[in-house]
DSSP file (Angstrom, degrees, kcal/mol; ACC not computed):
  #  RESIDUE AA STRUCTURE BP1 BP2  ACC     N-H-->O    O-->H-N    N-H-->O    O-->H-N    TCO  KAPPA ALPHA  PHI   PSI    X-CA   Y-CA   Z-CA
    1    1 A M              0   0    0      0, 0.0     2,-0.4     0, 0.0     0, 0.0   0.000 360.0 360.0 360.0 135.0    0.0    0.0    0.0
    2    2 A S        -     0   0    0      3,-0.0     0, 0.0     0, 0.0     0, 0.0  -0.841 360.0-149.2-108.1 141.6    1.4    3.4   -0.9
    3    3 A Y        -     0   0    0     -2,-0.4     0, 0.0     1,-0.1     0, 0.0  -0.743  29.1-100.6-102.0 149.5    0.8    6.5    1.2
    4    4 A P        -     0   0    0      0, 0.0    -1,-0.1     0, 0.0     0, 0.0  -0.376  50.5 -93.4 -66.8 152.1    0.6   10.0   -0.3
    5    5 A P        -     0   0    0      0, 0.0     3,-0.1     0, 0.0    -3,-0.0  -0.289  48.7 -96.2 -62.7 152.4    3.8   11.9    0.1
    6    6 A P        -     0   0    0      0, 0.0     3,-0.1     0, 0.0    -3,-0.0  -0.311  50.3 -90.8 -66.2 153.0    4.0   14.1    3.2
    7    7 A P        -     0   0    0      0, 0.0     0, 0.0     0, 0.0     0, 0.0  -0.288  50.0 -94.6 -65.1 150.8    3.0   17.8    2.7
    8    8 A A        -     0   0    0      1,-0.1     0, 0.0    -3,-0.1     0, 0.0  -0.308  42.9-105.4 -65.2 148.6    5.8   20.2    1.8
    9    9 A A        -     0   0    0      1,-0.1    -1,-0.1    -3,-0.1     0, 0.0  -0.480  40.4-103.7 -72.3 142.3    7.4   22.0    4.6
   10   10 A P        -     0   0    0      0, 0.0    -1,-0.1     0, 0.0     3,-0.1  -0.303  47.0 -90.3 -61.8 153.0    6.4   25.7    4.9
   11   11 A P        -     0   0    0      0, 0.0     2,-0.0     0, 0.0    -3,-0.0  -0.326  53.3 -93.6 -63.4 148.3    9.0   28.2    3.6
   12   12 A P        -     0   0    0      0, 0.0    -3,-0.0     0, 0.0     0, 0.0  -0.326  40.4-136.0 -63.9 142.4   11.4   29.3    6.3
   13   13 A G        -     0   0    0      1,-0.2     3,-0.1    -3,-0.1     0, 0.0  -0.101  42.6 -60.1 -81.6-172.6   10.4   32.5    8.1
   14   14 A P  S    S-     0   0    0      0, 0.0    -1,-0.2     0, 0.0     3,-0.1  -0.344  71.4 -86.2 -66.4 154.0   12.7   35.3    9.0
   15   15 A P    >   -     0   0    0      0, 0.0     3,-2.4     0, 0.0     0, 0.0  -0.249  58.1 -83.6 -60.3 152.0   15.6   34.4   11.2
   16   16 A L  T 3  S+     0   0    0      1,-0.3     3,-0.1    -3,-0.1     0, 0.0  -0.285 118.2  18.5 -57.1 137.7   14.9   34.5   14.9
   17   17 A G  T 3  S+     0   0    0      1,-0.3    -1,-0.3    -3,-0.1     2,-0.2   0.352  92.8 132.6  83.2  -6.4   15.3   38.0   16.3
   18   18 A A    <   -     0   0    0     -3,-2.4    -1,-0.3    -4,-0.1     3,-0.0  -0.538  42.9-152.9 -76.5 143.2   15.0   39.6   12.8
   19   19 A T        -     0   0    0     -2,-0.2     3,-0.1    -3,-0.1    -1,-0.0  -0.882  26.1 -96.7-112.9 149.8   12.6   42.5   12.5
   20   20 A P        -     0   0    0      0, 0.0    -1,-0.0     0, 0.0     0, 0.0  -0.276  53.6 -87.6 -63.2 151.1   10.8   43.5    9.4
   21   21 A E        -     0   0    0      1,-0.1     2,-0.2   146,-0.0    -3,-0.0  -0.285  45.3-124.5 -59.1 138.9   12.4   46.3    7.4
   22   22 A R        -     0   0    0     -3,-0.1    -1,-0.1     1,-0.1     3,-0.1  -0.594  29.1 -97.1 -85.5 148.6   11.4   49.8    8.5
   23   23 A M        -     0   0    0     -2,-0.2    -1,-0.1     1,-0.1   141,-0.1  -0.446  47.4-108.2 -63.1 132.8    9.9   52.3    6.1
   24   24 A P     >  -     0   0    0      0, 0.0     4,-2.8     0, 0.0     5,-0.2  -0.239  23.9-116.8 -61.1 152.6   12.6   54.7    4.9
   25   25 A G  H  > S+     0   0    0      1,-0.2     4,-2.7     2,-0.2     5,-0.2   0.865 114.2  55.1 -60.0 -36.8   12.4   58.2    6.2
   26   26 A T  H  > S+     0   0    0      2,-0.2     4,-1.8     1,-0.2    -1,-0.2   0.921 111.7  44.2 -65.0 -41.0   11.8   59.7    2.8
   27   27 A T  H  > S+     0   0    0      2,-0.2     4,-2.5     1,-0.2    -2,-0.2   0.910 113.3  50.6 -68.8 -41.7    8.8   57.4    2.2
   28   28 A K  H  X S+     0   0    0     -4,-2.8     4,-2.4     1,-0.2    -2,-0.2   0.896 109.4  51.3 -63.5 -39.6    7.5   58.1    5.7
   29   29 A G  H  X S+     0   0    0     -4,-2.7     4,-2.4    -5,-0.2    -1,-0.2   0.887 110.2  49.4 -62.7 -39.9    7.8   61.8    5.1
   30   30 A A  H  X S+     0   0    0     -4,-1.8     4,-2.5     2,-0.2    -2,-0.2   0.895 110.6  49.7 -67.7 -40.0    5.9   61.5    1.9
   31   31 A V  H  X S+     0   0    0     -4,-2.5     4,-2.2     2,-0.2    -2,-0.2   0.915 110.6  50.6 -66.4 -39.6    3.1   59.5    3.6
   32   32 A V  H  X S+     0   0    0     -4,-2.4     4,-2.5     1,-0.2    -2,-0.2   0.932 110.9  49.2 -59.3 -45.5    2.9   62.1    6.4
   33   33 A L  H  X S+     0   0    0     -4,-2.4     4,-2.9     1,-0.2    -2,-0.2   0.879 107.5  54.6 -62.4 -36.9    2.6   64.8    3.8
   34   34 A L  H  X S+     0   0    0     -4,-2.5     4,-2.1     2,-0.2    -1,-0.2   0.922 110.0  46.8 -60.4 -42.0   -0.1   62.8    2.0
   35   35 A W  H  X S+     0   0    0     -4,-2.2     4,-2.4     2,-0.2    -2,-0.2   0.890 111.1  51.5 -68.5 -36.4   -2.1   62.7    5.3
   36   36 A I  H  X S+     0   0    0     -4,-2.5     4,-2.7     2,-0.2     5,-0.2   0.945 112.1  46.5 -62.3 -46.0   -1.5   66.4    5.8
   37   37 A M  H  X S+     0   0    0     -4,-2.9     4,-2.2     1,-0.2    -2,-0.2   0.839 109.0  56.2 -63.5 -32.7   -2.8   67.1    2.3
   38   38 A F  H  X S+     0   0    0     -4,-2.1     4,-1.9    -5,-0.2    -1,-0.2   0.948 110.5  44.1 -62.1 -48.9   -5.7   64.8    3.0
   39   39 A G  H  X S+     0   0    0     -4,-2.4     4,-2.1     1,-0.2    -2,-0.2   0.901 114.4  48.5 -64.3 -42.2   -6.6   66.9    6.1
   40   40 A L  H  X S+     0   0    0     -4,-2.7     4,-3.5     1,-0.2     5,-0.2   0.859 108.2  56.1 -66.6 -32.3   -6.2   70.1    4.2
   41   41 A G  H  X S+     0   0    0     -4,-2.2     4,-2.9    -5,-0.2    -2,-0.2   0.899 106.3  49.8 -64.8 -40.0   -8.3   68.8    1.4
   42   42 A I  H  X S+     0   0    0     -4,-1.9     4,-2.1     2,-0.2    -1,-0.2   0.928 115.6  42.8 -63.2 -45.0  -11.1   68.1    3.8
   43   43 A C  H  X S+     0   0    0     -4,-2.1     4,-2.6     2,-0.2    -2,-0.2   0.920 116.8  47.5 -67.3 -42.6  -10.9   71.6    5.2
   44   44 A G  H  X S+     0   0    0     -4,-3.5     4,-2.6     2,-0.2    -2,-0.2   0.887 111.3  50.6 -64.6 -40.2  -10.5   73.1    1.7
   45   45 A G  H  X S+     0   0    0     -4,-2.9     4,-2.1    -5,-0.2    -1,-0.2   0.920 112.8  46.1 -64.5 -42.9  -13.3   71.2    0.2
   46   46 A G  H  X S+     0   0    0     -4,-2.1     4,-2.1    -5,-0.2    -2,-0.2   0.923 114.1  47.8 -64.3 -42.3  -15.6   72.3    3.1
   47   47 A A  H  X S+     0   0    0     -4,-2.6     4,-2.8     1,-0.2    -2,-0.2   0.880 109.7  54.1 -65.1 -37.6  -14.5   75.9    2.8
   48   48 A S  H  X S+     0   0    0     -4,-2.6     4,-2.3     2,-0.2    -1,-0.2   0.892 107.8  49.6 -64.6 -39.8  -15.0   75.7   -1.0
   49   49 A L  H  X S+     0   0    0     -4,-2.1     4,-2.2     2,-0.2    -2,-0.2   0.904 112.2  47.6 -66.5 -38.9  -18.6   74.5   -0.5
   50   50 A V  H  X S+     0   0    0     -4,-2.1     4,-2.5     1,-0.2    -2,-0.2   0.932 112.2  50.7 -63.8 -43.7  -19.2   77.4    1.9
   51   51 A G  H  X S+     0   0    0     -4,-2.8     4,-2.8     2,-0.2     5,-0.2   0.868 108.1  52.5 -61.7 -38.0  -17.6   79.8   -0.6
   52   52 A Y  H  X S+     0   0    0     -4,-2.3     4,-2.5     2,-0.2    -1,-0.2   0.956 112.9  43.1 -60.4 -51.8  -19.8   78.5   -3.4
   53   53 A F  H  X S+     0   0    0     -4,-2.2     4,-2.2     1,-0.2    -2,-0.2   0.889 114.9  50.6 -64.9 -38.3  -23.0   79.0   -1.3
   54   54 A T  H  X S+     0   0    0     -4,-2.5     4,-2.7     2,-0.2    -1,-0.2   0.925 110.9  48.2 -65.8 -44.5  -21.8   82.4   -0.1
   55   55 A L  H  X S+     0   0    0     -4,-2.8     4,-2.5     2,-0.2    -2,-0.2   0.887 110.0  52.9 -63.4 -39.5  -21.0   83.5   -3.7
   56   56 A T  H  X S+     0   0    0     -4,-2.5     4,-1.7    -5,-0.2    -1,-0.2   0.932 111.7  45.1 -61.3 -44.2  -24.3   82.4   -4.9
   57   57 A A  H  X S+     0   0    0     -4,-2.2     4,-1.5     2,-0.2    -2,-0.2   0.904 113.9  49.0 -67.3 -40.2  -26.1   84.4   -2.2
   58   58 A L  H  X>S+     0   0    0     -4,-2.7     5,-1.7     1,-0.2     6,-1.0   0.862 109.6  52.4 -66.3 -34.7  -23.9   87.5   -2.8
   59   59 A E  H  <5S+     0   0    0     -4,-2.5     3,-0.3     1,-0.2    -1,-0.2   0.864 106.3  54.1 -68.3 -35.0  -24.6   87.2   -6.5
   60   60 A D  H  <5S+     0   0    0     -4,-1.7    -1,-0.2     1,-0.2    -2,-0.2   0.850 111.8  44.7 -67.4 -33.3  -28.3   87.1   -5.9
   61   61 A T  H  <5S-     0   0    0     -4,-1.5    -1,-0.2    -5,-0.1    -2,-0.2   0.606 114.6-116.1 -84.9 -11.9  -28.1   90.3   -3.9
   62   62 A G  T  <5S+     0   0    0     -4,-0.9    -3,-0.2    -3,-0.3    -4,-0.1   0.506  83.2 117.5  91.8   4.5  -25.9   92.1   -6.4
   63   63 A D  S   <S+     0   0    0     -5,-1.7    67,-2.0    -6,-0.2     2,-0.4   0.640  77.3  40.7 -79.4 -13.5  -22.9   92.4   -4.1
   64   64 A V  E     -A  129   0A   0     -6,-1.0     2,-0.6    65,-0.2    -2,-0.2  -0.999  67.7-155.0-134.9 135.3  -20.7   90.2   -6.4
   65   65 A I  E     -A  128   0A   0     63,-2.4    63,-1.7    -2,-0.4    -6,-0.1  -0.951  20.2-172.1-111.4 118.2  -20.6   90.2  -10.2
   66   66 A L        -     0   0    0     -2,-0.6    61,-0.1    61,-0.2    -2,-0.0  -0.887  25.5-116.7-111.8 137.6  -19.5   86.8  -11.5
   67   67 A P    >>  -     0   0    0      0, 0.0     3,-1.5     0, 0.0     4,-0.6  -0.357  35.1-111.1 -62.1 153.0  -18.6   85.9  -15.0
   68   68 A D  T 34 S+     0   0    0      1,-0.3     4,-0.5     2,-0.1     3,-0.3   0.829 116.3  50.3 -58.7 -32.3  -20.9   83.2  -16.4
   69   69 A S  T 3> S+     0   0    0      1,-0.2     4,-2.1     2,-0.1    -1,-0.3   0.580  89.7  83.0 -84.6  -7.9  -18.1   80.6  -16.5
   70   70 A Y  H <> S+     0   0    0     -3,-1.5     4,-2.8     1,-0.2    -1,-0.2   0.914  87.7  48.7 -66.4 -44.4  -17.0   81.2  -12.9
   71   71 A M  H  X S+     0   0    0     -4,-0.6     4,-2.5    -3,-0.3    -1,-0.2   0.879 112.1  50.5 -66.0 -35.7  -19.5   79.0  -11.0
   72   72 A L  H  > S+     0   0    0     -4,-0.5     4,-2.4     2,-0.2    -1,-0.2   0.920 111.5  48.9 -65.7 -40.7  -18.8   76.1  -13.4
   73   73 A F  H  X S+     0   0    0     -4,-2.1     4,-2.3     2,-0.2    -2,-0.2   0.908 111.4  49.9 -60.8 -43.3  -15.1   76.6  -12.8
   74   74 A L  H  X S+     0   0    0     -4,-2.8     4,-2.3     2,-0.2    -2,-0.2   0.899 110.0  49.5 -66.5 -41.0  -15.7   76.7   -9.0
   75   75 A I  H  X S+     0   0    0     -4,-2.5     4,-2.4     2,-0.2    -1,-0.2   0.930 111.5  49.3 -64.4 -43.9  -17.8   73.5   -9.1
   76   76 A A  H  X S+     0   0    0     -4,-2.4     4,-2.1     1,-0.2    -2,-0.2   0.891 110.7  50.9 -61.4 -38.5  -15.0   71.7  -11.1
   77   77 A S  H  X S+     0   0    0     -4,-2.3     4,-2.4     2,-0.2    -1,-0.2   0.902 109.7  49.8 -64.4 -41.8  -12.5   72.9   -8.6
   78   78 A I  H  X S+     0   0    0     -4,-2.3     4,-2.4     2,-0.2    -2,-0.2   0.932 111.5  48.4 -64.6 -46.0  -14.5   71.6   -5.7
   79   79 A V  H  X S+     0   0    0     -4,-2.4     4,-2.2     1,-0.2    -1,-0.2   0.882 111.3  50.8 -59.5 -41.2  -14.9   68.2   -7.4
   80   80 A Q  H  X S+     0   0    0     -4,-2.1     4,-2.7     2,-0.2    -1,-0.2   0.903 109.1  50.8 -64.4 -43.8  -11.2   68.1   -8.1
   81   81 A V  H  X S+     0   0    0     -4,-2.4     4,-2.3     1,-0.2    -2,-0.2   0.927 111.2  48.0 -58.4 -47.0  -10.3   68.9   -4.5
   82   82 A L  H  X S+     0   0    0     -4,-2.4     4,-2.2     2,-0.2    -2,-0.2   0.906 112.9  47.7 -64.8 -41.5  -12.6   66.1   -3.3
   83   83 A I  H  X S+     0   0    0     -4,-2.2     4,-2.5     2,-0.2     5,-0.2   0.937 113.3  48.0 -62.7 -47.1  -11.1   63.6   -5.7
   84   84 A W  H  X S+     0   0    0     -4,-2.7     4,-2.5     1,-0.2    -2,-0.2   0.870 109.8  53.8 -61.5 -39.0   -7.6   64.5   -4.8
   85   85 A T  H  X S+     0   0    0     -4,-2.3     4,-1.8    -5,-0.2    -1,-0.2   0.943 111.2  43.7 -65.0 -47.2   -8.4   64.3   -1.1
   86   86 A V  H  X S+     0   0    0     -4,-2.2     4,-2.3     1,-0.2    -2,-0.2   0.927 113.9  50.5 -64.5 -43.6   -9.8   60.8   -1.4
   87   87 A L  H  X S+     0   0    0     -4,-2.5     4,-3.3     1,-0.2     5,-0.3   0.896 107.2  55.0 -62.7 -37.7   -6.9   59.6   -3.6
   88   88 A R  H  X S+     0   0    0     -4,-2.5     4,-2.4     1,-0.2    -1,-0.2   0.928 109.2  47.0 -62.0 -42.1   -4.3   61.0   -1.2
   89   89 A G  H  X S+     0   0    0     -4,-1.8     4,-1.9     2,-0.2    -1,-0.2   0.914 113.6  48.0 -63.0 -42.6   -5.8   59.0    1.6
   90   90 A V  H  X S+     0   0    0     -4,-2.3     4,-2.6     1,-0.2    -2,-0.2   0.946 113.1  48.4 -61.1 -49.1   -5.9   55.9   -0.5
   91   91 A F  H  X S+     0   0    0     -4,-3.3     4,-2.9     1,-0.2     5,-0.3   0.887 107.8  54.9 -61.1 -40.9   -2.3   56.4   -1.7
   92   92 A A  H  X S+     0   0    0     -4,-2.4     4,-1.4    -5,-0.3    -1,-0.2   0.913 111.9  43.3 -58.6 -43.4   -1.1   57.0    1.9
   93   93 A V  H  X S+     0   0    0     -4,-1.9     4,-1.0     2,-0.2    -2,-0.2   0.933 116.1  48.0 -66.9 -46.4   -2.5   53.6    3.0
   94   94 A Q  H  <>S+     0   0    0     -4,-2.6     5,-2.0     1,-0.2     3,-0.4   0.871 108.5  52.9 -68.4 -37.2   -1.3   51.8    0.0
   95   95 A I  H ><5S+     0   0    0     -4,-2.9     3,-1.8     1,-0.2    -1,-0.2   0.896 105.6  54.9 -62.6 -38.2    2.2   53.2    0.2
   96   96 A S  H 3<5S+     0   0    0     -4,-1.4    -1,-0.2    -5,-0.3    -2,-0.2   0.799 105.7  53.1 -63.5 -26.6    2.4   52.0    3.7
   97   97 A K  T 3<5S-     0   0    0     -4,-1.0    -1,-0.3    -3,-0.4    -2,-0.2   0.270 122.7-109.2 -92.3  11.1    1.5   48.6    2.5
   98   98 A R  T < 5 +     0   0    0     -3,-1.8     2,-0.6     1,-0.2    -3,-0.2   0.829  57.9 164.2  71.2  35.5    4.4   48.7    0.0
   99   99 A K     >< -     0   0    0     -5,-2.0     4,-1.5     1,-0.2     3,-0.3  -0.775  26.9-161.5 -88.5 116.4    2.4   49.1   -3.2
  100  100 A S  H  > S+     0   0    0     -2,-0.6     4,-2.1    68,-0.6     5,-0.2   0.860  91.2  57.0 -65.5 -35.9    4.5   50.3   -6.1
  101  101 A S  H  > S+     0   0    0      1,-0.2     4,-2.5     2,-0.2    -1,-0.2   0.844 103.6  54.1 -65.5 -31.0    1.5   51.4   -8.1
  102  102 A A  H  > S+     0   0    0     -3,-0.3     4,-2.6     2,-0.2    -1,-0.2   0.895 106.6  51.6 -69.6 -39.8    0.4   53.6   -5.2
  103  103 A R  H  X S+     0   0    0     -4,-1.5     4,-2.2     2,-0.2    -2,-0.2   0.948 114.8  42.1 -59.8 -48.2    3.8   55.4   -5.2
  104  104 A M  H  X S+     0   0    0     -4,-2.1     4,-2.6     1,-0.2     5,-0.2   0.899 113.1  53.7 -67.4 -38.1    3.6   56.1   -8.9
  105  105 A G  H  X S+     0   0    0     -4,-2.5     4,-3.0    -5,-0.2    -2,-0.2   0.909 109.1  48.7 -59.9 -42.8    0.0   57.0   -8.6
  106  106 A A  H  X S+     0   0    0     -4,-2.6     4,-2.5     2,-0.2     5,-0.2   0.907 111.2  49.6 -64.7 -43.1    0.8   59.6   -5.9
  107  107 A I  H  X S+     0   0    0     -4,-2.2     4,-2.2     2,-0.2    -2,-0.2   0.939 115.0  44.4 -61.6 -46.3    3.7   61.1   -8.0
  108  108 A I  H  X S+     0   0    0     -4,-2.6     4,-2.8     2,-0.2     5,-0.3   0.909 111.7  53.4 -64.2 -43.6    1.3   61.4  -11.0
  109  109 A L  H  X S+     0   0    0     -4,-3.0     4,-2.4    -5,-0.2    -1,-0.2   0.929 112.5  43.2 -60.1 -45.0   -1.5   62.8   -8.9
  110  110 A E  H  X S+     0   0    0     -4,-2.5     4,-2.2     2,-0.2    -1,-0.2   0.870 112.7  52.1 -70.8 -34.7    0.7   65.5   -7.5
  111  111 A A  H  X S+     0   0    0     -4,-2.2     4,-2.3    -5,-0.2    -2,-0.2   0.924 112.8  44.9 -67.1 -42.8    2.3   66.3  -10.8
  112  112 A V  H  X S+     0   0    0     -4,-2.8     4,-2.8     1,-0.2     5,-0.2   0.895 111.5  54.6 -66.3 -37.9   -1.2   66.7  -12.4
  113  113 A G  H  X S+     0   0    0     -4,-2.4     4,-2.3    -5,-0.3    -2,-0.2   0.900 107.7  49.0 -61.7 -40.4   -2.3   68.7   -9.4
  114  114 A V  H  X S+     0   0    0     -4,-2.2     4,-2.5     2,-0.2    -2,-0.2   0.944 112.4  48.4 -61.8 -48.6    0.6   71.1   -9.9
  115  115 A A  H  X S+     0   0    0     -4,-2.3     4,-2.4     1,-0.2    -2,-0.2   0.914 112.3  48.0 -56.9 -45.3   -0.3   71.5  -13.6
  116  116 A L  H  X S+     0   0    0     -4,-2.8     4,-2.8     2,-0.2    -1,-0.2   0.886 109.8  53.5 -65.9 -38.2   -3.9   72.1  -12.8
  117  117 A S  H  X S+     0   0    0     -4,-2.3     4,-2.1    -5,-0.2    -1,-0.2   0.925 110.4  46.3 -61.3 -45.1   -3.0   74.7  -10.2
  118  118 A L  H  X S+     0   0    0     -4,-2.5     4,-1.7     1,-0.2    -2,-0.2   0.911 113.7  48.7 -65.8 -40.8   -0.9   76.6  -12.6
  119  119 A L  H  X S+     0   0    0     -4,-2.4     4,-2.4     1,-0.2    -2,-0.2   0.908 111.0  49.5 -64.9 -41.0   -3.5   76.4  -15.3
  120  120 A S  H  X S+     0   0    0     -4,-2.8     4,-1.4     1,-0.2    -1,-0.2   0.875 107.8  54.9 -66.8 -34.1   -6.3   77.6  -12.9
  121  121 A Y  H  < S+     0   0    0     -4,-2.1    -1,-0.2    -5,-0.2    -2,-0.2   0.888 113.4  42.7 -64.7 -36.9   -4.0   80.5  -11.8
  122  122 A L  H  < S+     0   0    0     -4,-1.7    -2,-0.2     1,-0.2    -1,-0.2   0.848 124.8  32.2 -75.3 -33.4   -3.7   81.5  -15.4
  123  123 A F  H  < S+     0   0    0     -4,-2.4    -2,-0.2    -5,-0.1    -1,-0.2   0.324  78.8 125.4-112.3   9.1   -7.3   81.1  -16.5
  124  124 A T     <  -     0   0    0     -4,-1.4   -54,-0.1    -5,-0.1    -4,-0.0  -0.550  63.0-121.5 -69.5 125.7   -9.4   81.9  -13.3
  125  125 A P        -     0   0    0      0, 0.0     2,-0.1     0, 0.0    -1,-0.1  -0.346  28.1-109.5 -66.1 148.6  -11.9   84.6  -14.2
  126  126 A E        -     0   0    0    -60,-0.0     2,-0.4    -2,-0.0   -56,-0.1  -0.475  26.2-143.9 -74.9 148.1  -11.8   87.8  -12.2
  127  127 A I        -     0   0    0     -2,-0.1     2,-0.7   -61,-0.1   -61,-0.2  -0.966   4.6-144.7-115.2 131.5  -14.5   88.6   -9.7
  128  128 A E  E     -A   65   0A   0    -63,-1.7   -63,-2.4    -2,-0.4     2,-0.5  -0.874  14.7-165.8 -97.9 117.9  -15.7   92.1   -9.2
  129  129 A V  E     -A   64   0A   0     -2,-0.7     2,-0.4   -65,-0.2     3,-0.4  -0.906  10.3-145.4-104.0 126.4  -16.6   92.7   -5.5
  130  130 A T  S    S+     0   0    0    -67,-2.0     3,-0.1    -2,-0.5    -2,-0.0  -0.750  74.2   9.7 -93.1 135.1  -18.6   95.9   -4.9
  131  131 A G  S    S+     0   0    0     -2,-0.4     2,-0.3     1,-0.1    -1,-0.2   0.417 116.9  56.9  84.4   0.3  -18.2   97.9   -1.7
  132  132 A Q  S    S-     0   0    0     -3,-0.4     2,-0.4     0, 0.0    -3,-0.2  -0.990  82.4-100.1-154.8 163.7  -15.1   96.1   -0.3
  133  133 A S        -     0   0    0     -2,-0.3     3,-0.2     1,-0.1     4,-0.2  -0.693  18.6-168.5 -88.1 135.7  -11.5   95.2   -1.1
  134  134 A A     >  +     0   0    0     -2,-0.4     4,-1.9     1,-0.1     5,-0.2   0.309  62.4 101.4-100.8   5.9  -10.8   91.7   -2.3
  135  135 A G  H  > S+     0   0    0      1,-0.2     4,-2.3     2,-0.2     5,-0.2   0.872  78.1  50.6 -61.0 -41.2   -7.0   92.1   -2.0
  136  136 A S  H  > S+     0   0    0      1,-0.2     4,-2.1     2,-0.2    -1,-0.2   0.905 111.5  47.8 -68.2 -40.1   -6.6   90.3    1.3
  137  137 A S  H  > S+     0   0    0      2,-0.2     4,-2.2     1,-0.2    -1,-0.2   0.872 111.7  50.7 -68.4 -35.3   -8.5   87.2    0.1
  138  138 A A  H  X S+     0   0    0     -4,-1.9     4,-2.2     2,-0.2    -2,-0.2   0.913 110.3  49.6 -67.0 -41.2   -6.5   87.1   -3.2
  139  139 A A  H  X S+     0   0    0     -4,-2.3     4,-2.2     1,-0.2    -2,-0.2   0.883 110.9  50.3 -64.7 -38.3   -3.3   87.3   -1.2
  140  140 A G  H  X S+     0   0    0     -4,-2.1     4,-2.6     2,-0.2    -1,-0.2   0.900 109.8  49.9 -66.0 -40.6   -4.5   84.4    1.0
  141  141 A A  H  X S+     0   0    0     -4,-2.2     4,-2.4     2,-0.2    -2,-0.2   0.889 111.1  48.8 -66.0 -39.0   -5.4   82.3   -2.0
  142  142 A I  H  X S+     0   0    0     -4,-2.2     4,-2.3     2,-0.2    -1,-0.2   0.908 112.6  48.7 -68.8 -39.5   -2.0   82.8   -3.6
  143  143 A A  H  X S+     0   0    0     -4,-2.2     4,-2.2     2,-0.2    -2,-0.2   0.930 112.4  48.0 -64.9 -44.3   -0.2   82.0   -0.3
  144  144 A G  H  X S+     0   0    0     -4,-2.6     4,-2.5     1,-0.2    -2,-0.2   0.911 112.5  48.8 -62.3 -42.0   -2.3   78.8    0.1
  145  145 A A  H  X S+     0   0    0     -4,-2.4     4,-2.5     1,-0.2    -1,-0.2   0.887 110.4  51.4 -64.2 -38.8   -1.7   77.8   -3.5
  146  146 A A  H  X S+     0   0    0     -4,-2.3     4,-2.4     2,-0.2    -1,-0.2   0.897 110.1  48.8 -67.5 -38.5    2.1   78.4   -3.1
  147  147 A I  H  X S+     0   0    0     -4,-2.2     4,-2.6     2,-0.2     5,-0.2   0.932 111.9  49.2 -66.2 -44.7    2.1   76.2    0.0
  148  148 A G  H  X S+     0   0    0     -4,-2.5     4,-2.4     1,-0.2    -2,-0.2   0.913 111.4  49.1 -60.7 -41.3    0.2   73.4   -1.8
  149  149 A L  H  X S+     0   0    0     -4,-2.5     4,-2.5     2,-0.2    -1,-0.2   0.915 111.5  49.7 -63.9 -42.1    2.6   73.6   -4.7
  150  150 A A  H  X S+     0   0    0     -4,-2.4     4,-2.4     2,-0.2    -2,-0.2   0.922 111.5  47.8 -63.3 -43.4    5.6   73.4   -2.4
  151  151 A I  H  X S+     0   0    0     -4,-2.6     4,-2.7     1,-0.2    -1,-0.2   0.920 111.8  50.8 -64.7 -42.7    4.2   70.4   -0.5
  152  152 A A  H  X S+     0   0    0     -4,-2.4     4,-2.5    -5,-0.2    -1,-0.2   0.912 110.6  49.1 -59.7 -43.1    3.4   68.7   -3.8
  153  153 A G  H  X S+     0   0    0     -4,-2.5     4,-2.3     2,-0.2    -1,-0.2   0.901 111.9  47.8 -64.8 -40.1    6.9   69.3   -5.1
  154  154 A I  H  X S+     0   0    0     -4,-2.4     4,-2.8     2,-0.2    -2,-0.2   0.918 111.7  50.9 -65.6 -41.7    8.4   68.0   -1.9
  155  155 A M  H  X S+     0   0    0     -4,-2.7     4,-2.3     2,-0.2    -2,-0.2   0.909 109.6  49.7 -62.6 -42.9    6.2   64.9   -2.0
  156  156 A I  H  X S+     0   0    0     -4,-2.5     4,-1.2     1,-0.2    -1,-0.2   0.937 112.4  48.7 -58.7 -47.6    7.1   64.2   -5.6
  157  157 A G  H  < S+     0   0    0     -4,-2.3     4,-0.4     1,-0.2     3,-0.3   0.916 112.0  48.1 -58.8 -46.5   10.8   64.5   -4.6
  158  158 A L  H >< S+     0   0    0     -4,-2.8     3,-0.8     1,-0.2     6,-0.3   0.888 113.2  46.7 -64.6 -39.7   10.5   62.2   -1.6
  159  159 A L  H 3< S+     0   0    0     -4,-2.3    -1,-0.2     1,-0.2    -2,-0.2   0.666 105.8  61.1 -76.8 -15.3    8.6   59.5   -3.5
  160  160 A S  T 3< S+     0   0    0     -4,-1.2    -1,-0.2    -3,-0.3    -2,-0.2   0.489  80.8 111.2 -89.6  -1.1   11.1   59.6   -6.4
  161  161 A T  S <> S-     0   0    0     -3,-0.8     4,-2.0    -4,-0.4     5,-0.2  -0.265  79.3-118.1 -69.6 157.4   14.0   58.6   -4.2
  162  162 A A  H  > S+     0   0    0      1,-0.2     4,-2.8     2,-0.2     5,-0.2   0.887 114.6  55.1 -62.7 -39.1   15.7   55.2   -4.6
  163  163 A D  H  > S+     0   0    0      2,-0.2     4,-2.5     1,-0.2    -1,-0.2   0.921 108.6  46.7 -61.7 -44.3   14.8   54.3   -1.0
  164  164 A S  H  > S+     0   0    0     -6,-0.3     4,-2.2     2,-0.2    -1,-0.2   0.900 113.3  49.3 -66.4 -39.9   11.1   55.0   -1.7
  165  165 A K  H  X S+     0   0    0     -4,-2.0     4,-1.6     1,-0.2    -2,-0.2   0.917 112.2  47.3 -66.3 -44.0   11.2   53.0   -4.9
  166  166 A R  H  < S+     0   0    0     -4,-2.8     4,-0.4     2,-0.2    -2,-0.2   0.897 111.6  51.9 -64.5 -40.1   12.9   50.1   -3.3
  167  167 A W  H >< S+     0   0    0     -4,-2.5     3,-0.8     1,-0.2    -2,-0.2   0.918 114.8  41.0 -61.8 -45.2   10.4   50.1   -0.3
  168  168 A C  H 3< S+     0   0    0     -4,-2.2   -68,-0.6     1,-0.2    -1,-0.2   0.696 108.0  60.6 -80.1 -19.4    7.4   50.1   -2.5
  169  169 A N  T 3<        0   0    0     -4,-1.6    -1,-0.2     1,-0.2    -2,-0.2   0.425 360.0 360.0 -86.9   0.8    8.7   47.6   -5.1
  170  170 A Q    <         0   0    0     -3,-0.8    -1,-0.2    -4,-0.4    -2,-0.1   0.459 360.0 360.0 -98.3 360.0    9.1   44.8   -2.5
């Protein structure tokens, strides 16, 4: 009578006392920045929605004169912020799980975001506000955009390092 062969031995685990490789500092920094941008995206998306409803109310009273294309532009911007926010959270989790596609996705997302920011700066229609100065809000918007562009550039740089690539490709 023949017996079936014994089952194969499981593959050897890591040596005793070995610890799993730690995430490189550059990758960890990029993940932290993704979470910061995730939080800022939630705040920015909420503020954009409030701004949309405020502008609509001010336009109805005649305090603000908006070009016809502005509200469509604002809605597209709000949708883009919400999509970027969700994707940043997803990429932060996936990079922590060593997914190479998430690293590349985050790099592409931020590069596209930088390009869209620059395009929106060039093509955003002007708003005429009656009875008050809009200079301080415009300066705040430019400062916020500059900070976002700087963080995106840093994130792209951190995720493009050899350590980040090695971490995510394993």
